C-alpha positions in Angstrom: -38.2 13.9 -44.8 -35.3 12.3 -43.0 -37.6 11.0 -40.3 -40.0 9.7 -42.8 -37.2 7.9 -44.7 -35.8 6.4 -41.5 -39.3 5.1 -40.5 -39.6 3.6 -44.0 -36.1 2.0 -43.8 -37.1 0.0 -40.7 -40.5 -1.0 -42.0 -42.3 1.0 -39.3 -45.4 3.2 -39.8 -46.5 6.5 -38.5 -50.0 7.4 -37.4 -49.5 11.2 -37.5 -47.2 14.0 -38.3 -47.2 17.5 -37.0 -45.7 20.6 -38.7 -45.4 24.0 -37.0 -44.9 26.9 -39.4 -44.3 30.5 -38.6 -46.5 32.9 -40.6 -46.3 36.7 -40.9 -48.5 39.0 -38.8 -51.4 40.5 -40.6 -55.0 40.0 -41.7 -54.2 39.1 -45.2 -52.5 35.7 -44.4 -55.5 33.9 -45.9 -54.6 35.3 -49.3 -50.9 34.4 -49.2 -49.1 31.4 -50.5 -48.3 29.0 -47.6 -44.7 29.2 -46.3 -42.2 26.9 -48.1 -41.8 24.8 -45.0 -45.5 24.0 -45.0 -45.6 23.1 -48.7 -42.6 20.9 -48.3 -44.0 19.1 -45.2 -47.4 18.6 -46.9 -45.8 17.1 -49.9 -43.5 14.9 -47.8 -46.6 13.6 -45.9 -48.4 13.0 -49.2 -45.5 11.0 -50.6 -45.2 9.0 -47.3 -48.8 8.0 -47.6 -48.5 7.2 -51.2 -45.4 5.1 -50.7 -46.5 3.3 -47.6 -49.2 0.9 -48.5 -49.2 -0.7 -45.1 -50.9 2.5 -43.8 -54.1 1.5 -45.7 -56.9 1.9 -45.0 -55.8 4.6 -42.5 -53.1 6.9 -43.9 -50.9 9.0 -41.7 -52.6 12.2 -40.7 -50.8 15.5 -41.0 -51.6 18.4 -38.7 -50.3 21.9 -39.5 -50.0 24.5 -36.8 -49.6 28.1 -38.0 -48.4 30.7 -35.6 -47.0 34.2 -35.9 -43.8 34.9 -34.1 -45.7 36.8 -31.4 -48.2 34.0 -30.9 -45.3 31.4 -30.6 -43.5 33.5 -28.0 -46.6 34.5 -26.0 -48.0 30.9 -25.8 -44.9 28.8 -25.5 -42.2 30.8 -23.8 -43.3 30.2 -20.2 -43.9 26.4 -20.5 -40.7 26.0 -22.5 -38.6 27.9 -20.0 -40.2 25.9 -17.1 -39.5 22.6 -18.9 -35.9 23.4 -19.8 -35.3 25.3 -16.5 -33.2 27.9 -18.3 -33.7 31.2 -20.1 -31.7 33.2 -22.6 -30.0 30.6 -24.7 -30.5 29.3 -28.2 -32.0 26.2 -26.5 -35.0 28.2 -25.4 -35.6 29.8 -28.8 -35.2 26.6 -30.7 -37.4 24.7 -28.3 -40.5 26.9 -28.8 -41.4 25.2 -32.0 -41.0 21.8 -30.4 -43.2 22.9 -27.5 -45.9 24.0 -30.0 -45.6 20.6 -31.8 -45.9 18.6 -28.5 -48.9 20.7 -27.6 -50.6 19.8 -30.9 -49.8 16.2 -30.3 -51.4 16.4 -26.9 -54.5 18.1 -28.4 -54.7 15.3 -31.0 -54.4 12.6 -28.3 -51.0 11.5 -29.4 -48.7 10.5 -26.6 
């Protein structure tokens, strides 16, 4: 919400938002309540659209990427390590989510 508030404070608008959430392994994920981060981000995007009339008629889209820890590591470790040119630090671990978000942006055609 800090980013959304900052955008609002300078009278700018956003076309899209991406949220990456980590979900538990298992086949029963469909029957579980979404993670709190997902619920929070979804509500923040809804409120942004509600409070930002200049987005009409096209509201900000909100894409949610759900990955298990294993999926996140398998898919994003190599490109993240190559981009950062390092391995074994907190920078690598913390950057996996950002890599997943940037990949989603690329998929959506957001540059």
